[in-house]
N, C-alpha and C positions, 0 to 999 in steps of 0.2 A: 460902621456898616449901616447902610441905608435900610429903612423899614421894608422896602420892596425886596431887597436882597434877603432879608431875614425871613420874609414870607415865603420866598422861593425855597430857601433852605428848609423851612418847616415842611413845605409840601413835598420836597424831595425825600424827606424822612417819613412820609406818610401821615403827616399831621394836618389838621384843618385849622389854619391860623385865624380865620374869621377877621374881625375888625379891631383887633387888639392894638393898643399903642405900642411903641417900641419896647419900653421896659417890661410891660406885661407880656408881650410876645416872646421876648428873650427868656423871661422866667418860665413861661409855658414850655418852651423848647428845653430848657434846663431840667425841668421836672420830668418831662417825657423821656429824656436821656438817662434819668436816674441820678442826676446831679443835684447839688444844692440849688435852690431857686433864689439866688442871692444877688442878682444883677442890681447895681446901683445902691447897694447897702453898705459898701466899704467907706463909710463916712470918715473913718480915721485914716484912710489910705493904706490900710493893712489888709492883705488877703493872702491866704495860704494856697489858693488854687492857681499855681504858677502856669499850668498848661491850658488854662481856660481861653477859648477863642474870643471871648467877650471882654477880656481883661482891660484893654486900653479904653474901650468905650465905657466900661463899668466905672472906672475911676473918674472919668470926665463927667458922667451922668451923676455919680454920687456927689461930686464937688458942686455941680449945678443945683442939685436938690437941697444942699445944705448951705448955700450962699445967702 
């Protein structure tokens, strides 16, 4: 998902996304939803949050951070 799309999603949920980067913005949304703020932390490729809307982006971002 693109950062602009994530900002729109945040605003639609009543949040003020500011100028956060993609990972920080997603974690902000996760916290505000009452979920774990774990985006891009699945370095081992293991995650028990099967219904997470960020799942595919998360694994890719975690892989890039640990390369």
